[in-house]
Backbone of each chain as ProteinMPNN parsed JSONL, in Angstrom:
{"seq_chain_A": "MNEQETTEQNDENIKKIMFLMRKAPHGSIYSYEGLETVLIVAAYDQDVTMAFIGDGVFALVKDQDTDDIGIKGFIKTYPVLEQYEIEKVYVDRQSMTERGLTVDDFAIDVIVKDSDEIATLIEDQHAVISY", "coords_chain_A": {"N_chain_A": [[243.245, 68.653, -219.528], [244.014, 65.254, -219.336], [242.515, 61.95, -219.77], [243.342, 60.181, -217.777], [244.193, 61.826, -215.694], [241.786, 62.984, -215.025], [240.391, 60.798, -213.982], [241.954, 60.197, -211.743], [241.575, 62.484, -210.229], [238.883, 62.27, -209.71], [238.764, 59.974, -208.093], [240.079, 60.928, -205.889], [238.287, 62.76, -205.014], [236.241, 61.305, -204.005], [234.921, 60.544, -200.999], [234.869, 58.571, -198.019], [232.034, 58.392, -196.285], [230.196, 58.184, -193.359], [227.033, 57.665, -191.969], [225.533, 57.89, -188.886], [222.644, 56.707, -187.753], [220.564, 57.536, -185.326], [218.218, 58.16, -184.028], [214.724, 57.751, -183.2], [211.962, 57.863, -185.548], [209.918, 60.786, -186.368], [209.498, 61.87, -183.692], [211.472, 63.726, -183.466], [213.294, 65.863, -185.751], [215.605, 64.746, -186.612], [215.939, 62.101, -187.747], [214.65, 62.209, -190.248], [216.036, 64.354, -191.451], [218.558, 63.244, -191.539], [218.272, 61.173, -193.419], [217.621, 62.708, -195.692], [220.045, 64.092, -195.985], [221.817, 62.023, -196.519], [220.923, 61.267, -199.069], [221.487, 63.545, -200.53], [224.29, 63.664, -200.321], [224.905, 61.264, -201.559], [224.164, 61.859, -204.139], [226.324, 63.221, -205.024], [228.038, 61.223, -205.639], [229.483, 60.008, -203.526], [231.159, 57.746, -201.22], [229.048, 56.154, -199.442], [228.062, 55.071, -196.208], [225.595, 53.696, -194.094], [224.587, 53.425, -190.716], [222.322, 52.059, -188.584], [221.601, 52.614, -185.349], [220.89, 52.157, -181.822], [217.859, 53.854, -180.958], [217.536, 54.509, -183.563], [216.976, 52.34, -185.178], [214.239, 52.079, -185.249], [213.363, 53.753, -187.233], [213.319, 52.348, -189.573], [211.209, 50.615, -189.582], [208.56, 48.91, -191.152], [205.273, 49.644, -192.58], [204.571, 52.081, -191.37], [202.254, 54.461, -190.392], [201.496, 57.614, -190.755], [199.416, 59.341, -191.02], [197.505, 60.267, -189.113], [198.991, 61.821, -187.397], [199.514, 63.995, -188.732], [201.687, 64.394, -190.444], [203.772, 63.774, -193.34], [205.479, 61.593, -193.387], [208.276, 59.351, -194.041], [209.018, 56.813, -194.64], [208.59, 55.615, -197.043], [210.56, 56.629, -198.595], [212.932, 55.295, -198.171], [213.423, 52.993, -199.899], [214.567, 54.24, -202.072], [217.237, 54.442, -201.597], [218.513, 52.231, -202.689], [218.386, 52.762, -205.406], [220.115, 54.868, -205.504], [222.394, 53.535, -205.292], [223.322, 52.904, -202.754], [224.495, 50.587, -200.804], [225.587, 49.786, -198.471], [224.056, 49.426, -195.875], [223.622, 49.222, -192.632], [222.571, 47.547, -189.622], [222.633, 47.66, -186.14], [222.967, 44.778, -184.285], [222.344, 44.285, -181.523], [220.897, 46.605, -180.796], [218.659, 46.263, -182.379], [217.547, 43.762, -181.481], [217.102, 44.291, -178.778], [214.988, 45.975, -178.957], [212.933, 44.427, -179.751], [212.793, 43.729, -182.458], [213.125, 42.291, -185.77], [214.89, 41.541, -188.863], [212.831, 41.141, -190.614], [210.947, 42.982, -189.954], [211.623, 45.317, -191.162], [211.498, 47.911, -193.687], [213.235, 47.863, -195.775], [215.968, 45.968, -197.258], [218.578, 45.08, -195.082], [221.897, 44.918, -193.643], [222.834, 43.064, -190.94], [224.888, 43.82, -188.231], [227.401, 43.293, -185.684], [228.246, 45.332, -182.797], [231.008, 45.764, -182.543], [231.935, 45.414, -185.113], [230.749, 47.563, -186.413], [231.99, 49.605, -185.016], [234.601, 49.319, -185.953], [234.207, 49.999, -188.625], [233.587, 52.696, -188.343], [236.07, 53.791, -187.697], [237.284, 53.641, -190.136], [236.478, 55.653, -191.813], [236.406, 58.753, -193.774], [234.822, 60.782, -192.839], [232.409, 61.057, -190.242], [229.048, 61.306, -189.539], [226.605, 62.144, -187.232], [223.238, 61.469, -186.649]], "CA_chain_A": [[243.37, 67.51, -218.607], [243.734, 64.001, -220.032], [241.518, 61.088, -219.126], [243.884, 59.581, -216.556], [244.154, 62.848, -214.637], [240.389, 63.151, -214.61], [240.05, 59.66, -213.142], [242.63, 60.352, -210.456], [240.924, 63.543, -209.46], [237.595, 61.761, -209.258], [238.98, 59.083, -206.963], [240.459, 61.757, -204.753], [237.112, 63.504, -204.56], [235.289, 60.403, -203.37], [235.237, 60.347, -199.584], [234.063, 57.588, -197.282], [231.234, 59.154, -195.32], [229.293, 57.289, -192.648], [225.95, 58.308, -191.231], [225.018, 57.144, -187.745], [221.222, 57.043, -187.618], [220.447, 57.182, -183.899], [216.973, 58.635, -183.416], [213.459, 57.236, -183.706], [211.36, 58.829, -186.462], [208.727, 61.588, -186.02], [209.6, 62.618, -182.432], [212.353, 64.852, -183.761], [213.548, 65.972, -187.186], [216.914, 64.144, -186.915], [215.877, 60.917, -188.588], [214.299, 62.666, -191.594], [217.145, 65.167, -191.967], [219.654, 62.326, -191.824], [217.992, 60.512, -194.694], [217.763, 63.733, -196.732], [221.464, 64.395, -196.174], [222.404, 60.853, -197.181], [220.578, 61.299, -200.493], [222.235, 64.666, -201.127], [225.695, 63.259, -200.416], [224.982, 60.195, -202.565], [224.042, 62.486, -205.455], [227.682, 63.631, -205.388], [228.803, 59.99, -205.849], [230.401, 59.701, -202.427], [231.108, 56.37, -200.721], [228.202, 56.337, -198.261], [227.672, 53.963, -195.333], [224.624, 54.069, -193.063], [224.457, 52.47, -189.614], [221.176, 52.348, -187.704], [221.95, 52.149, -184.003], [219.976, 52.681, -180.796], [216.486, 54.052, -181.422], [217.562, 54.704, -185.013], [216.421, 51.163, -185.871], [212.788, 52.256, -185.41], [213.098, 54.51, -188.463], [213.208, 51.426, -190.709], [210.062, 49.718, -189.425], [207.594, 49.07, -192.245], [203.879, 49.911, -192.239], [204.363, 53.295, -190.579], [201.102, 55.226, -190.885], [201.614, 58.908, -190.072], [198.28, 60.195, -191.404], [196.797, 60.886, -187.988], [199.817, 62.801, -186.673], [199.564, 65.189, -189.586], [202.908, 64.562, -191.246], [203.771, 62.907, -194.513], [206.257, 60.37, -193.176], [209.327, 59.192, -195.05], [209.42, 55.412, -194.759], [208.543, 55.267, -198.474], [211.759, 57.151, -199.252], [214.09, 54.404, -197.979], [213.78, 52.165, -201.062], [215.35, 55.04, -203.016], [218.669, 54.219, -201.323], [219.022, 51.23, -203.629], [218.568, 53.428, -206.691], [221.309, 55.706, -205.356], [223.489, 52.567, -205.133], [223.8, 52.813, -201.363], [224.297, 49.192, -200.418], [226.118, 49.553, -197.12], [223.056, 49.838, -194.887], [223.849, 48.298, -191.524], [221.775, 47.685, -188.406], [223.287, 47.076, -184.966], [222.194, 43.615, -183.863], [221.832, 44.437, -180.161], [219.865, 47.656, -180.803], [217.475, 45.671, -183.004], [216.919, 42.729, -180.649], [216.631, 44.926, -177.537], [213.729, 46.657, -179.254], [211.958, 43.437, -180.2], [212.672, 43.761, -183.911], [213.967, 41.428, -186.609], [215.033, 42.124, -190.2], [211.536, 41.042, -191.296], [210.145, 44.155, -189.6], [212.131, 46.517, -191.825], [210.948, 48.223, -195.004], [214.273, 47.613, -196.786], [216.971, 44.966, -196.883], [219.713, 45.64, -194.356], [222.899, 43.957, -193.19], [222.939, 43.145, -189.478], [226.284, 43.712, -187.787], [227.645, 43.488, -184.253], [228.737, 46.68, -182.527], [232.457, 45.903, -182.777], [232.135, 45.57, -186.557], [230.382, 48.945, -186.736], [233.058, 50.437, -184.446], [235.732, 49.262, -186.882], [233.826, 50.765, -189.81], [233.68, 54.125, -187.996], [237.491, 54.168, -187.776], [237.721, 53.542, -191.527], [235.835, 56.703, -192.61], [236.932, 60.123, -193.831], [233.962, 61.617, -191.991], [231.27, 60.368, -189.626], [228.047, 62.305, -189.162], [225.63, 61.516, -186.343], [221.883, 62.045, -186.682]], "C_chain_A": [[243.062, 66.211, -219.362], [242.856, 63.084, -219.181], [242.022, 60.536, -217.789], [243.826, 60.572, -215.389], [242.744, 63.033, -214.1], [239.985, 62.046, -213.644], [240.661, 59.806, -211.755], [241.941, 61.391, -209.588], [239.585, 63.058, -208.911], [237.751, 60.856, -208.04], [239.272, 59.884, -205.696], [239.241, 62.47, -204.164], [236.063, 62.618, -203.898], [235.735, 60.135, -201.936], [234.335, 59.271, -198.992], [233.336, 58.325, -196.158], [230.2, 58.222, -194.691], [228.258, 58.101, -191.868], [225.484, 57.387, -190.118], [223.582, 57.599, -187.511], [220.77, 56.586, -186.235], [219.097, 57.516, -183.276], [215.751, 57.947, -184.031], [212.825, 58.29, -184.634], [210.254, 59.635, -185.793], [208.82, 62.389, -184.723], [210.526, 63.81, -182.55], [212.639, 64.813, -185.261], [214.823, 65.212, -187.605], [216.848, 63.042, -187.961], [215.615, 61.304, -190.053], [215.456, 63.434, -192.226], [218.335, 64.274, -192.338], [219.475, 61.653, -193.171], [218.146, 61.494, -195.858], [219.239, 63.988, -197.043], [222.185, 63.244, -196.882], [222.149, 60.926, -198.685], [221.316, 62.429, -201.215], [223.689, 64.257, -201.347], [225.868, 62.182, -201.494], [224.895, 60.763, -203.98], [225.397, 62.996, -205.948], [228.619, 62.422, -205.506], [229.831, 59.724, -204.759], [230.178, 58.252, -201.947], [230.369, 56.369, -199.377], [227.955, 55.023, -197.525], [226.641, 54.488, -194.352], [224.624, 52.995, -191.98], [223.312, 52.923, -188.714], [221.469, 51.742, -186.339], [220.998, 52.78, -182.984], [218.559, 52.787, -181.343], [216.399, 54.27, -182.933], [216.942, 53.542, -185.768], [214.909, 51.296, -186.089], [212.433, 52.99, -186.71], [212.815, 53.591, -189.644], [211.966, 50.543, -190.67], [209.008, 49.993, -190.502], [206.19, 49.339, -191.695], [203.702, 51.086, -191.274], [203.218, 54.088, -191.214], [201.035, 56.548, -190.123], [200.44, 59.838, -190.342], [197.725, 60.978, -190.211], [197.687, 61.767, -187.111], [200.148, 63.989, -187.576], [200.888, 65.439, -190.285], [202.96, 63.486, -192.324], [204.47, 61.578, -194.242], [207.268, 60.175, -194.293], [209.796, 57.745, -195.183], [209.445, 54.984, -196.231], [209.774, 55.766, -199.23], [212.926, 56.156, -199.193], [214.427, 53.518, -199.184], [214.602, 52.915, -202.115], [216.859, 54.822, -202.811], [219.285, 53.258, -202.33], [219.29, 51.864, -204.995], [219.776, 54.358, -206.671], [222.558, 54.841, -205.151], [224.126, 52.619, -203.742], [223.466, 51.41, -200.861], [224.761, 48.899, -198.995], [225.163, 50.137, -196.078], [223.079, 48.81, -193.763], [222.925, 48.604, -190.342], [222.541, 46.993, -187.271], [222.399, 45.971, -184.382], [221.551, 43.827, -182.488], [220.713, 45.485, -180.105], [218.548, 47.098, -181.334], [216.784, 44.692, -182.049], [216.388, 43.311, -179.339], [215.262, 45.575, -177.731], [212.687, 45.718, -179.867], [211.764, 43.381, -181.701], [213.545, 42.692, -184.566], [214.042, 42.079, -187.99], [213.709, 42.079, -190.974], [210.637, 42.254, -191.006], [210.523, 45.396, -190.411], [211.601, 46.662, -193.248], [211.947, 47.966, -196.119], [215.201, 46.506, -196.299], [218.139, 45.663, -196.182], [220.7, 44.518, -194.036], [223.057, 44.151, -191.685], [224.393, 42.919, -189.068], [226.358, 43.873, -186.274], [228.338, 44.837, -184.036], [230.24, 46.824, -182.779], [232.772, 46.041, -184.264], [231.815, 47.002, -186.988], [231.454, 49.902, -186.205], [234.265, 50.473, -185.381], [235.446, 50.069, -188.146], [233.951, 52.272, -189.555], [235.126, 54.604, -188.155], [237.974, 54.298, -189.219], [237.246, 54.712, -192.399], [236.659, 57.985, -192.709], [236.115, 61.037, -192.917], [232.806, 60.781, -191.471], [230.302, 61.422, -189.125], [226.929, 61.606, -188.394], [224.291, 62.248, -186.424], [221.006, 61.384, -185.635]], "O_chain_A": [[241.993, 66.072, -219.956], [242.507, 63.399, -218.043], [241.276, 60.43, -216.816], [243.467, 60.219, -214.266], [242.529, 63.212, -212.901], [239.334, 62.295, -212.629], [240.007, 59.579, -210.738], [241.752, 61.205, -208.386], [239.203, 63.393, -207.79], [236.984, 60.946, -207.081], [238.793, 59.574, -204.605], [239.184, 62.743, -202.965], [235.109, 63.118, -203.301], [236.802, 59.566, -201.702], [233.193, 59.09, -199.414], [233.953, 58.813, -195.211], [229.432, 57.561, -195.39], [228.581, 59.086, -191.204], [225.089, 56.248, -190.366], [223.339, 58.739, -187.118], [220.611, 55.389, -185.996], [218.857, 57.188, -182.114], [215.74, 57.607, -185.214], [213.124, 59.478, -184.512], [209.712, 59.219, -184.769], [208.274, 63.49, -184.652], [210.382, 64.791, -181.821], [212.276, 63.861, -185.951], [215.091, 65.053, -188.796], [217.601, 63.046, -188.936], [216.265, 60.799, -190.969], [215.812, 63.202, -193.382], [219.027, 64.523, -193.326], [220.41, 61.572, -193.967], [218.731, 61.155, -196.887], [219.633, 64.088, -198.205], [223.049, 63.465, -197.731], [223.051, 60.677, -199.484], [221.719, 62.281, -202.369], [224.25, 64.475, -202.422], [226.845, 62.188, -202.242], [225.483, 60.213, -204.911], [225.594, 63.182, -207.149], [229.84, 62.573, -205.476], [230.935, 59.261, -205.048], [229.153, 57.633, -202.233], [230.974, 56.556, -198.321], [227.676, 53.995, -198.142], [226.782, 55.595, -193.831], [224.658, 51.802, -192.281], [223.333, 54.021, -188.159], [221.57, 50.524, -186.19], [220.38, 53.81, -183.255], [218.109, 51.924, -182.096], [215.313, 54.222, -183.511], [216.436, 53.722, -186.876], [214.361, 50.693, -187.012], [211.32, 52.852, -187.219], [212.156, 53.991, -190.603], [211.698, 49.804, -191.617], [208.618, 51.137, -190.736], [205.962, 49.267, -190.488], [202.785, 51.083, -190.454], [203.218, 54.35, -192.417], [200.573, 56.593, -188.983], [200.464, 61.0, -189.935], [197.505, 62.186, -190.291], [197.193, 62.397, -186.176], [200.946, 64.859, -187.229], [201.181, 66.568, -190.678], [202.299, 62.451, -192.24], [204.092, 60.551, -194.806], [207.136, 60.761, -195.367], [210.846, 57.479, -195.769], [210.218, 54.107, -196.619], [210.006, 55.371, -200.373], [213.802, 56.17, -200.058], [215.606, 53.308, -199.469], [215.256, 52.293, -202.952], [217.652, 54.997, -203.736], [220.421, 53.439, -202.769], [220.281, 51.553, -205.655], [220.389, 54.605, -207.71], [223.641, 55.356, -204.873], [225.327, 52.4, -203.589], [222.319, 51.096, -200.541], [224.377, 47.895, -198.396], [225.421, 51.185, -195.486], [222.617, 47.68, -193.922], [222.554, 49.752, -190.099], [223.033, 45.877, -187.434], [221.24, 46.201, -184.036], [220.358, 43.579, -182.311], [219.699, 45.275, -179.44], [217.471, 47.408, -180.824], [215.575, 44.783, -181.834], [215.347, 42.879, -178.843], [214.481, 45.704, -176.787], [211.688, 46.165, -180.43], [210.685, 43.023, -182.174], [214.551, 42.252, -184.009], [213.341, 43.054, -188.258], [213.49, 42.882, -191.881], [209.681, 42.512, -191.737], [209.827, 46.41, -190.356], [211.298, 45.677, -193.922], [211.561, 47.862, -197.283], [215.226, 46.153, -195.12], [218.621, 46.701, -196.635], [220.379, 43.335, -194.144], [223.369, 45.244, -191.213], [225.037, 41.962, -189.498], [225.497, 44.503, -185.66], [228.931, 45.405, -184.953], [230.697, 47.892, -183.186], [233.744, 46.695, -184.642], [232.515, 47.582, -187.818], [231.789, 50.89, -186.859], [234.876, 51.524, -185.578], [236.332, 50.74, -188.674], [234.366, 53.027, -190.434], [235.373, 55.689, -188.682], [238.958, 54.987, -189.489], [237.566, 54.766, -193.587], [237.495, 58.27, -191.852], [236.657, 61.954, -192.299], [232.291, 59.908, -192.169], [230.683, 62.323, -188.378], [226.379, 60.604, -188.85], [224.219, 63.469, -186.289], [219.832, 61.73, -185.505]]}, "seq_chain_B": "MLHTVSKSPFSHSALDECAKFATKGSPILLIEDGVLAAKPGTKYEEKLKAVIEKNSVYALLPDIKARGIGKLIDGVKPIGYDGFVELVEQHKVVSWV", "coords_chain_B": {"N_chain_B": [[239.692, 57.856, -184.212], [238.349, 60.725, -182.567], [235.943, 61.001, -180.071], [233.306, 63.087, -179.307], [231.098, 64.018, -176.706], [228.134, 65.579, -175.942], [225.901, 65.578, -174.385], [223.9, 65.057, -171.413], [224.348, 62.076, -169.506], [222.238, 61.2, -168.086], [219.858, 61.792, -169.254], [220.064, 61.26, -171.907], [221.067, 58.988, -174.545], [223.509, 59.298, -175.648], [226.207, 59.074, -174.585], [226.288, 56.393, -173.752], [225.935, 55.128, -176.229], [228.115, 56.101, -177.651], [230.21, 54.968, -176.12], [229.772, 52.321, -176.669], [230.31, 52.097, -179.386], [232.841, 53.091, -179.803], [236.147, 52.339, -180.635], [238.576, 50.365, -178.79], [240.76, 52.29, -176.868], [240.335, 54.661, -178.267], [240.061, 58.199, -177.898], [237.716, 59.849, -175.74], [235.87, 62.735, -175.411], [234.292, 64.698, -173.071], [231.923, 67.223, -173.288], [230.089, 70.349, -172.828], [226.851, 69.552, -171.535], [227.645, 66.971, -171.352], [229.764, 66.698, -169.575], [228.66, 66.161, -167.135], [228.65, 63.482, -166.71], [231.079, 62.965, -165.577], [230.996, 63.53, -162.935], [231.501, 62.572, -159.58], [229.815, 60.061, -157.541], [227.336, 59.661, -158.715], [224.639, 57.827, -160.349], [225.731, 57.049, -162.673], [228.385, 56.658, -162.346], [229.754, 54.113, -162.076], [229.445, 53.074, -164.634], [230.881, 54.946, -166.129], [233.422, 54.503, -165.14], [233.927, 51.992, -166.202], [234.076, 52.711, -168.857], [236.383, 54.254, -168.795], [238.277, 52.3, -168.404], [238.585, 51.299, -170.932], [238.877, 53.384, -172.744], [240.535, 56.606, -173.266], [239.398, 59.156, -171.257], [238.382, 62.428, -171.465], [237.525, 65.654, -170.07], [235.974, 68.782, -170.572], [237.275, 71.552, -169.078], [236.259, 74.302, -168.745], [233.496, 73.809, -169.056], [233.059, 72.065, -166.951], [233.623, 73.686, -164.719], [231.66, 75.614, -165.098], [229.436, 74.248, -164.393], [229.703, 73.761, -161.757], [231.009, 71.509, -160.842], [233.093, 70.121, -158.633], [234.93, 68.075, -158.159], [236.331, 65.378, -160.004], [235.526, 62.107, -161.333], [237.929, 59.606, -160.681], [240.525, 59.25, -163.025], [239.396, 60.59, -165.121], [240.399, 63.018, -167.397], [240.904, 66.378, -167.028], [240.691, 68.993, -169.41], [241.607, 72.043, -171.122], [240.467, 74.592, -173.49], [242.644, 74.725, -175.196], [243.692, 72.144, -175.052], [241.578, 70.733, -176.122], [241.68, 71.663, -178.765], [244.147, 70.549, -179.493], [243.544, 67.795, -179.419], [241.683, 67.668, -181.481], [243.277, 68.339, -183.589], [244.794, 66.075, -183.779], [243.093, 63.989, -184.374], [240.389, 62.632, -186.379], [236.894, 63.456, -186.034], [234.053, 62.221, -184.279], [230.931, 63.361, -183.536], [228.867, 63.036, -180.935], [225.735, 63.851, -180.587]], "CA_chain_B": [[238.632, 58.852, -184.069], [238.016, 61.363, -181.286], [234.493, 61.038, -179.887], [232.851, 64.112, -178.369], [229.743, 63.77, -176.196], [227.684, 66.875, -175.423], [224.604, 65.441, -173.706], [223.91, 64.419, -170.1], [224.076, 60.641, -169.58], [221.027, 60.905, -167.305], [218.657, 62.012, -170.063], [220.314, 60.916, -173.313], [221.83, 57.754, -174.755], [224.711, 59.618, -176.443], [227.455, 58.521, -174.035], [226.183, 54.926, -173.836], [226.15, 54.697, -177.616], [229.508, 56.422, -177.952], [231.071, 53.975, -175.471], [229.551, 51.035, -177.327], [230.824, 52.073, -180.758], [234.211, 53.602, -179.875], [237.114, 51.242, -180.521], [239.417, 50.421, -177.601], [241.861, 53.242, -176.972], [239.931, 55.943, -178.856], [239.747, 59.196, -176.881], [236.35, 60.364, -175.624], [235.901, 64.043, -174.756], [232.992, 65.156, -172.575], [231.768, 68.676, -173.384], [228.745, 70.846, -172.494], [226.223, 68.732, -170.493], [228.346, 65.688, -171.302], [230.678, 66.64, -168.424], [227.93, 65.674, -165.953], [229.027, 62.066, -166.538], [232.356, 62.887, -164.855], [230.767, 63.871, -161.522], [231.471, 61.39, -158.714], [228.655, 59.847, -156.68], [226.07, 59.546, -159.45], [224.336, 56.448, -160.761], [226.484, 56.744, -163.889], [229.816, 56.556, -162.025], [230.319, 52.791, -162.382], [229.502, 52.942, -166.095], [231.986, 55.756, -166.645], [234.67, 53.813, -164.781], [234.115, 50.933, -167.204], [234.511, 53.38, -170.096], [237.771, 54.683, -168.576], [239.112, 51.096, -168.584], [238.721, 50.983, -172.352], [239.179, 54.584, -173.522], [240.962, 57.8, -172.524], [238.236, 60.042, -171.12], [238.7, 63.814, -171.146], [236.355, 66.509, -169.845], [236.344, 70.182, -170.834], [237.299, 72.259, -167.801], [235.3, 75.421, -168.653], [232.147, 73.262, -168.876], [233.024, 71.5, -165.597], [233.534, 74.82, -163.794], [230.37, 76.296, -165.311], [228.381, 73.441, -163.768], [230.001, 73.636, -160.328], [231.509, 70.172, -160.492], [234.376, 70.405, -158.0], [235.839, 66.937, -158.221], [235.989, 64.467, -161.104], [235.782, 60.678, -161.151], [239.343, 59.283, -160.927], [240.835, 58.766, -164.366], [238.936, 61.577, -166.116], [241.442, 64.042, -167.547], [240.365, 67.687, -167.384], [241.499, 69.755, -170.376], [241.083, 73.352, -171.515], [240.2, 74.739, -174.928], [243.868, 74.413, -175.94], [243.769, 70.688, -175.135], [240.518, 70.369, -177.074], [242.227, 71.926, -180.106], [245.19, 69.548, -179.764], [242.894, 66.515, -179.738], [241.043, 67.777, -182.801], [244.366, 68.313, -184.579], [245.374, 64.727, -183.862], [242.101, 62.967, -184.733], [239.091, 62.969, -186.962], [235.948, 63.588, -184.918], [232.638, 61.827, -184.319], [230.253, 64.202, -182.555], [227.646, 62.371, -180.464], [224.863, 64.944, -180.118]], "C_chain_B": [[238.59, 59.423, -182.652], [236.492, 61.428, -181.208], [234.147, 62.152, -178.905], [231.399, 63.828, -177.991], [229.258, 65.035, -175.492], [226.371, 66.798, -174.639], [224.765, 64.725, -172.351], [223.612, 62.924, -170.227], [222.79, 60.261, -168.849], [219.748, 61.092, -168.119], [218.842, 61.628, -171.53], [221.163, 59.646, -173.407], [223.18, 58.015, -175.421], [225.979, 58.968, -175.894], [227.443, 56.992, -174.054], [226.523, 54.441, -175.247], [227.588, 54.957, -178.046], [230.424, 55.337, -177.395], [230.972, 52.627, -176.179], [230.261, 50.958, -178.68], [232.213, 52.708, -180.909], [235.17, 52.422, -179.74], [237.997, 51.472, -179.294], [240.555, 51.421, -177.834], [241.494, 54.579, -177.594], [239.62, 56.939, -177.748], [238.277, 59.628, -176.94], [236.43, 61.673, -174.843], [234.482, 64.46, -174.369], [232.949, 66.675, -172.638], [230.321, 69.047, -173.039], [228.13, 69.968, -171.386], [226.855, 67.342, -170.387], [229.246, 65.561, -170.088], [229.978, 66.132, -167.165], [228.25, 64.196, -165.68], [230.275, 61.913, -165.678], [232.212, 63.203, -163.373], [230.739, 62.591, -160.675], [230.138, 61.286, -157.973], [227.324, 59.787, -157.394], [225.833, 58.089, -159.839], [225.109, 56.055, -162.023], [227.965, 56.432, -163.593], [230.429, 55.211, -162.426], [230.455, 52.578, -163.887], [230.689, 53.723, -166.657], [233.332, 55.099, -166.32], [234.969, 52.678, -165.765], [234.598, 51.528, -168.529], [235.985, 53.767, -169.984], [238.744, 53.507, -168.73], [239.484, 50.877, -170.043], [239.219, 52.182, -173.175], [239.775, 55.68, -172.63], [239.77, 58.745, -172.468], [238.705, 61.422, -170.663], [237.401, 64.565, -170.851], [236.796, 67.967, -169.947], [236.155, 71.024, -169.57], [236.332, 73.454, -167.727], [233.862, 74.94, -168.433], [231.976, 72.652, -167.487], [232.81, 72.621, -164.583], [232.165, 75.487, -163.876], [229.229, 75.557, -164.615], [228.674, 73.137, -162.299], [230.443, 72.251, -159.9], [232.926, 70.333, -159.959], [235.4, 69.302, -158.2], [235.372, 65.999, -159.338], [236.227, 63.016, -160.692], [237.248, 60.403, -161.514], [239.528, 58.74, -162.339], [240.323, 59.679, -165.47], [239.97, 62.697, -166.18], [240.813, 65.379, -167.924], [241.276, 68.386, -168.391], [240.81, 71.076, -170.688], [240.818, 73.396, -173.013], [241.439, 74.4, -175.759], [244.037, 72.898, -176.109], [242.752, 70.122, -176.115], [241.048, 70.516, -178.501], [243.285, 70.879, -180.462], [244.583, 68.199, -180.155], [242.293, 66.537, -181.14], [242.088, 67.784, -183.913], [244.848, 66.889, -184.823], [244.405, 63.674, -184.408], [241.019, 63.537, -185.632], [238.055, 62.854, -185.836], [234.592, 62.965, -185.245], [231.949, 62.598, -183.198], [228.925, 63.564, -182.164], [226.739, 63.421, -179.837], [223.537, 64.386, -179.644]], "O_chain_B": [[238.771, 58.702, -181.67], [235.831, 61.855, -182.154], [234.649, 62.158, -177.781], [230.583, 63.451, -178.832], [229.897, 65.508, -174.552], [225.798, 67.825, -174.275], [225.658, 63.895, -172.178], [222.715, 62.54, -170.978], [222.308, 59.135, -168.976], [218.684, 60.612, -167.729], [217.889, 61.667, -172.309], [221.877, 59.285, -172.471], [223.915, 57.076, -175.726], [226.746, 58.375, -176.653], [228.464, 56.365, -174.336], [227.282, 53.49, -175.435], [228.202, 54.131, -178.722], [231.306, 54.841, -178.096], [231.952, 51.889, -176.278], [230.752, 49.9, -179.075], [232.707, 52.848, -182.028], [235.024, 51.6, -178.835], [238.151, 52.597, -178.819], [241.221, 51.392, -178.87], [242.251, 55.541, -177.47], [238.984, 56.577, -176.758], [237.682, 59.754, -178.01], [236.989, 61.716, -173.747], [233.594, 64.563, -175.215], [233.834, 67.345, -172.107], [229.446, 68.184, -172.967], [228.804, 69.669, -170.401], [226.609, 66.622, -169.418], [229.481, 64.453, -169.607], [230.647, 65.712, -166.221], [228.13, 63.728, -164.548], [230.507, 60.846, -165.11], [233.193, 63.152, -162.631], [230.037, 61.638, -161.012], [229.427, 62.276, -157.799], [226.277, 59.856, -156.749], [226.706, 57.236, -159.68], [225.142, 54.884, -162.4], [228.702, 55.999, -164.479], [231.494, 55.171, -163.042], [231.427, 51.991, -164.362], [231.407, 53.244, -167.534], [234.261, 55.137, -167.127], [236.124, 52.436, -166.113], [235.416, 50.933, -169.229], [236.746, 53.631, -170.942], [239.891, 53.694, -169.135], [240.549, 50.343, -170.355], [239.902, 52.005, -174.183], [239.563, 55.696, -171.417], [239.198, 59.095, -173.5], [239.339, 61.564, -169.617], [236.326, 64.178, -171.309], [237.866, 68.335, -169.462], [235.044, 71.186, -169.066], [235.641, 73.599, -166.719], [233.095, 75.58, -167.714], [230.891, 72.707, -166.909], [231.947, 72.534, -163.709], [231.587, 75.875, -162.861], [228.198, 76.144, -164.289], [227.969, 72.344, -161.674], [230.275, 71.861, -158.745], [233.851, 70.641, -160.711], [236.587, 69.565, -158.387], [234.174, 65.848, -159.58], [237.035, 62.739, -159.807], [237.748, 60.901, -162.523], [238.774, 57.875, -162.786], [240.751, 59.57, -166.618], [240.366, 63.253, -165.155], [240.25, 65.513, -169.011], [242.497, 68.37, -168.238], [239.596, 71.213, -170.54], [240.927, 72.389, -173.711], [241.333, 73.868, -176.864], [244.466, 72.424, -177.162], [243.025, 69.165, -176.839], [240.891, 69.623, -179.332], [243.321, 70.382, -181.588], [245.042, 67.546, -181.092], [242.38, 65.562, -181.886], [241.84, 67.31, -185.022], [245.259, 66.541, -185.93], [244.825, 62.605, -184.85], [240.763, 64.741, -185.651], [238.316, 62.228, -184.809], [234.053, 63.153, -186.336], [232.346, 62.494, -182.037], [227.977, 63.548, -182.949], [226.947, 63.831, -178.695], [222.668, 65.144, -179.212]]}, "name": "protein", "num_of_chains": 2, "seq": "MNEQETTEQNDENIKKIMFLMRKAPHGSIYSYEGLETVLIVAAYDQDVTMAFIGDGVFALVKDQDTDDIGIKGFIKTYPVLEQYEIEKVYVDRQSMTERGLTVDDFAIDVIVKDSDEIATLIEDQHAVISYMLHTVSKSPFSHSALDECAKFATKGSPILLIEDGVLAAKPGTKYEEKLKAVIEKNSVYALLPDIKARGIGKLIDGVKPIGYDGFVELVEQHKVVSWV"}
């Protein structure tokens, strides 16, 4: 296989995969599992987008202290997204404001988008996975 | 995209969120407890009617029958497993669980 064929095959193997992060952390395993899956998929160099919507926005709140509920917590894992070159991290504006949050409350930098923009992004994906 | 919703609108936000993030015209299929949204006379009826204005709303007949829902809100299209398969053949799927 020559170099050009290799490149073509690589492009073909890169899929646009979007993760809808919809659950608050700690009350269920969804939020944690979603983040784990994102990192696994990113390790395969896929084109990953994350959108935090609904209660999912609570997962990003900084200064989470889970010591007294007996679990390790995973807020410290989010900065790893940058090292995995996942830059498309979006937060639904309405979900954020309805819950009394601003971007300053989050542990990582995010891009705030309106729901119609996120809806358009969903249509643009090869696969969408909801957590 | 085809959006499937499998949770009751009375205890979960799945259908609200689906409706918010589905583009106009995208089909929404109610399955499992999701079909409870299609029952007339509930507090969710007006919301579902607004969804029907924007999207095609289907409900899975075996799940409707299993829950004893005799009549559906006008505009909800009942479909069987064969119809479910056809929709999945025609669209990629977002599963709102």
